[in-house]
C-alpha positions as CSV (number, residue, x, y, z in Angstrom):
1,M,-14.0,22.4,91.3
2,N,-14.6,19.1,93.1
3,I,-12.9,15.7,92.5
4,A,-15.9,14.4,90.4
5,D,-15.4,17.4,88.1
6,I,-11.7,16.7,87.8
7,F,-12.3,13.0,86.9
8,K,-15.0,14.0,84.4
9,Q,-12.5,16.4,82.7
10,A,-9.8,13.8,82.7
11,K,-12.2,11.3,81.1
12,D,-13.2,13.9,78.5
13,V,-9.6,14.6,77.7
14,Q,-8.9,10.9,77.3
15,A,-11.9,10.5,75.0
16,R,-10.7,13.4,72.8
17,A,-7.1,12.0,72.7
18,N,-8.5,8.6,71.6
19,A,-10.5,10.3,68.9
20,M,-7.4,12.2,67.8
21,Q,-5.5,8.9,67.4
22,E,-8.2,7.6,65.2
23,Q,-8.1,10.8,63.1
24,L,-4.4,10.6,62.7
25,A,-4.8,7.4,60.7
26,L,-7.1,9.3,58.3
27,I,-4.6,12.0,57.6
28,E,-2.6,11.3,54.5
29,A,0.3,13.1,52.8
30,E,2.0,12.4,49.4
31,G,5.7,12.6,49.1
32,I,7.2,13.2,45.6
33,A,10.7,13.0,44.4
34,G,12.5,13.1,41.1
35,A,9.9,15.4,39.5
36,G,7.3,12.8,40.1
37,L,9.3,9.6,39.3
38,V,8.7,8.4,42.8
39,K,5.5,9.0,44.8
40,L,4.5,7.6,48.1
41,V,1.7,8.2,50.7
42,L,2.1,8.2,54.4
43,N,-0.7,8.4,57.0
44,G,-0.7,10.5,60.1
45,K,1.0,7.7,62.0
46,A,3.8,7.7,59.4
47,E,2.7,4.3,58.0
48,L,3.5,3.8,54.4
49,K,0.2,3.4,52.5
50,S,1.4,3.3,48.9
51,L,4.5,3.5,46.7
52,I,4.6,4.3,43.0
53,I,7.9,4.1,41.0
54,D,7.8,5.3,37.4
55,P,8.6,2.3,35.1
56,S,11.4,4.3,33.4
57,L,13.5,3.8,36.6
58,L,13.1,0.1,36.7
59,R,16.5,-0.8,35.3
60,P,19.3,-2.5,37.3
61,E,21.6,0.4,36.8
62,A,19.0,2.8,38.3
63,R,18.9,1.0,41.7
64,D,20.8,3.7,43.6
65,I,18.7,6.4,42.0
66,I,15.5,4.6,43.0
67,Q,16.7,4.2,46.6
68,D,17.6,7.9,46.9
69,L,14.3,9.0,45.4
70,V,12.3,6.7,47.7
71,V,14.1,8.2,50.7
72,A,13.5,11.7,49.4
73,A,9.8,11.1,48.8
74,H,9.5,9.6,52.3
75,T,11.2,12.7,53.8
76,D,8.8,14.9,51.8
77,A,5.7,13.0,53.0
78,K,6.9,12.8,56.6
79,A,7.4,16.6,56.8
80,K,3.9,17.1,55.4
81,V,2.4,14.6,57.8
82,E,4.1,16.2,60.8
83,R,2.9,19.6,59.7
84,R,-0.7,18.3,59.4
85,V,-0.5,16.4,62.8
86,G,0.7,19.6,64.4
87,E,-2.2,21.6,63.0
88,E,-4.6,19.0,64.3
89,M,-3.1,18.9,67.7
90,Q,-3.3,22.7,67.9
91,K,-6.9,22.6,66.9
92,L,-7.5,19.9,69.6
93,A,-5.8,22.1,72.2
94,R,-7.9,25.1,71.3
95,D,-11.1,23.1,71.3
96,M,-10.3,21.8,74.8
97,G,-9.5,25.3,76.0
98,L,-5.9,24.4,76.8
99,P,-3.0,26.9,76.6
100,P,-0.3,26.3,73.9
101,G,2.2,23.7,75.0
102,M,-0.3,21.6,77.1
103,V,-0.8,19.1,74.2
104,P,2.3,17.7,72.5
105,G,3.0,19.4,69.2
106,T,1.4,22.7,70.1
């Protein structure tokens, strides 16, 4: 393998990594807590996309419950996002012919 081939491979890897970053923004996972009283959606970059709180919780005395449920829903969604991102990273590594461990998350 000559130096031109190495640079071409590096460029291909960079292009695939950039495409993966774009795909991460498209991955979404819903976190649910309190039997559905709180729902939120995170994307693959762990950015909060939406938050839904059941109106029955919107009382001043329920503030602590709401806070706990939002945290629980976020934890649920984050675990789902991390699982999906890991799966996508494994697929990327396989597509690139890389051994496990060469791409973070594999």
